C-alpha positions, 0 to 999 in steps of 0.5 A, spaced: 885 631 355 888 635 361 886 638 367 884 646 367 890 651 369 891 652 376 897 654 378 903 658 374 906 651 373 900 649 369 901 654 365 909 654 364 907 647 362 902 649 358 906 655 354 911 650 352 913 645 347 910 638 352 904 641 349 901 642 342 896 645 338 892 641 333 889 643 327 883 642 330 886 648 335 885 644 341 892 644 345 895 637 347 900 634 350 906 632 345 906 625 342 913 625 345 911 626 351 907 619 352 901 622 355 905 624 361 905 632 362 911 634 365 912 636 373 914 643 375 914 645 382 916 652 382 918 657 388 911 660 391 914 666 394 917 667 386 913 665 381 905 664 385 903 670 380 903 670 373 907 677 373 913 673 377 912 667 371 913 672 366 918 676 369 922 669 369 921 667 362 920 674 358 923 671 351 919 664 353 919 658 357 924 653 356 923 647 351 920 642 356 918 636 351 924 631 354 923 634 361 921 629 366 921 635 372 923 642 373 924 645 379 925 653 379 928 655 387 930 663 388 930 668 383 932 666 377 932 669 368 932 664 362 934 666 356 931 663 350 933 657 347 934 653 354 932 646 354 931 641 360 931 634 359 930 629 365 930 631 371 933 638 372 933 643 378 935 651 378 937 653 385 939 661 387 939 663 394 940 670 393 935 675 392 938 678 386 935 674 379 941 669 376 941 668 369 939 661 366 944 661 360 941 657 352 943 651 353 941 644 354 941 642 361 939 634 362 938 631 369 943 636 373 942 641 379 944 648 377 946 653 382 946 661 382 
Protein backbone atom coordinates (compact mmCIF):
# COMPACT_ATOMS: atom_id res chain seq x y z
CA UNK A 1 0.00 0.00 0.00
CA UNK A 2 0.96 3.60 -0.43
CA UNK A 3 -0.15 6.91 1.01
CA UNK A 4 -2.68 9.00 -0.92
CA UNK A 5 -1.35 11.75 -3.18
CA UNK A 6 -0.82 14.88 -1.11
CA UNK A 7 1.79 16.79 -3.08
CA UNK A 8 3.06 17.15 -6.63
CA UNK A 9 6.13 15.18 -5.50
CA UNK A 10 3.81 12.28 -4.66
CA UNK A 11 2.14 12.64 -8.05
CA UNK A 12 5.51 12.65 -9.83
CA UNK A 13 6.46 9.40 -8.10
CA UNK A 14 3.13 7.80 -9.01
CA UNK A 15 3.54 8.83 -12.65
CA UNK A 16 6.99 7.23 -12.80
CA UNK A 17 8.02 3.63 -13.32
CA UNK A 18 8.67 3.34 -9.58
CA UNK A 19 5.02 2.25 -9.52
CA UNK A 20 3.28 -0.37 -11.65
CA UNK A 21 -0.34 -1.15 -12.42
CA UNK A 22 -1.16 -4.72 -11.41
CA UNK A 23 -3.41 -7.02 -13.47
CA UNK A 24 -6.10 -6.16 -10.90
CA UNK A 25 -5.59 -2.50 -11.87
CA UNK A 26 -4.05 -1.56 -8.54
CA UNK A 27 -1.13 0.84 -8.33
CA UNK A 28 1.82 -0.66 -6.42
CA UNK A 29 5.49 0.02 -5.94
CA UNK A 30 7.64 -1.87 -8.42
CA UNK A 31 9.23 -4.95 -6.88
CA UNK A 32 12.73 -3.47 -7.33
CA UNK A 33 11.76 -0.67 -4.91
CA UNK A 34 11.68 -3.17 -2.00
CA UNK A 35 8.66 -1.41 -0.50
CA UNK A 36 10.27 2.03 -0.40
CA UNK A 37 9.16 4.85 -2.71
CA UNK A 38 11.70 7.31 -4.05
CA UNK A 39 12.12 10.49 -2.01
CA UNK A 40 11.28 13.44 -4.23
CA UNK A 41 11.91 17.07 -3.28
CA UNK A 42 10.50 19.70 -5.63
CA UNK A 43 11.05 23.46 -5.52
CA UNK A 44 7.74 24.59 -4.00
CA UNK A 45 7.91 27.99 -5.70
CA UNK A 46 7.80 26.28 -9.11
CA UNK A 47 6.19 22.87 -8.71
CA UNK A 48 3.54 23.23 -6.01
CA UNK A 49 0.75 23.14 -8.60
CA UNK A 50 0.14 20.40 -11.16
CA UNK A 51 0.50 22.96 -13.97
CA UNK A 52 4.12 23.59 -12.90
CA UNK A 53 4.79 19.88 -12.75
CA UNK A 54 3.29 19.33 -16.19
CA UNK A 55 5.38 22.18 -17.65
CA UNK A 56 8.59 20.58 -16.34
CA UNK A 57 7.71 17.10 -17.60
CA UNK A 58 5.77 17.72 -20.83
CA UNK A 59 6.63 14.34 -22.37
CA UNK A 60 6.58 12.17 -19.27
CA UNK A 61 8.51 11.84 -16.05
CA UNK A 62 11.98 10.34 -15.60
CA UNK A 63 12.56 6.71 -14.77
CA UNK A 64 12.77 6.55 -10.98
CA UNK A 65 12.80 2.79 -10.52
CA UNK A 66 16.42 2.84 -9.27
CA UNK A 67 16.30 6.32 -7.70
CA UNK A 68 16.56 6.76 -3.92
CA UNK A 69 16.20 10.55 -3.99
CA UNK A 70 15.59 13.20 -6.64
CA UNK A 71 15.57 16.93 -5.96
CA UNK A 72 14.62 19.62 -8.48
CA UNK A 73 15.55 23.24 -7.68
CA UNK A 74 14.69 26.03 -10.09
CA UNK A 75 13.03 25.88 -13.51
CA UNK A 76 13.71 22.78 -15.62
CA UNK A 77 12.20 20.99 -18.60
CA UNK A 78 12.90 17.27 -18.78
CA UNK A 79 13.29 15.55 -22.14
CA UNK A 80 11.84 12.06 -22.57
CA UNK A 81 14.31 9.28 -21.80
CA UNK A 82 15.75 10.68 -18.55
CA UNK A 83 16.76 8.00 -16.03
CA UNK A 84 17.62 8.91 -12.42
CA UNK A 85 19.53 6.41 -10.27
CA UNK A 86 20.74 6.75 -6.70
CA UNK A 87 20.59 10.37 -5.54
CA UNK A 88 20.26 13.06 -8.19
CA UNK A 89 19.86 16.82 -7.70
CA UNK A 90 19.03 19.29 -10.47
CA UNK A 91 19.94 22.92 -9.66
CA UNK A 92 19.09 25.92 -11.83
CA UNK A 93 19.49 29.32 -10.19
CA UNK A 94 18.38 31.27 -13.28
CA UNK A 95 14.80 32.35 -13.95
CA UNK A 96 14.69 30.71 -17.36
CA UNK A 97 14.16 26.96 -17.68
CA UNK A 98 17.14 24.73 -18.38
CA UNK A 99 16.79 21.41 -20.17
CA UNK A 100 17.55 18.00 -18.70
CA UNK A 101 18.73 16.00 -21.71
CA UNK A 102 17.84 12.34 -22.18
CA UNK A 103 20.30 10.00 -20.52
CA UNK A 104 21.14 8.40 -17.21
CA UNK A 105 22.01 10.52 -14.18
CA UNK A 106 23.50 8.59 -11.27
CA UNK A 107 24.48 9.96 -7.85
CA UNK A 108 25.23 13.45 -9.11
CA UNK A 109 24.28 17.11 -8.98
CA UNK A 110 23.37 18.63 -12.35
CA UNK A 111 23.76 22.41 -12.58
CA UNK A 112 22.35 24.63 -15.30
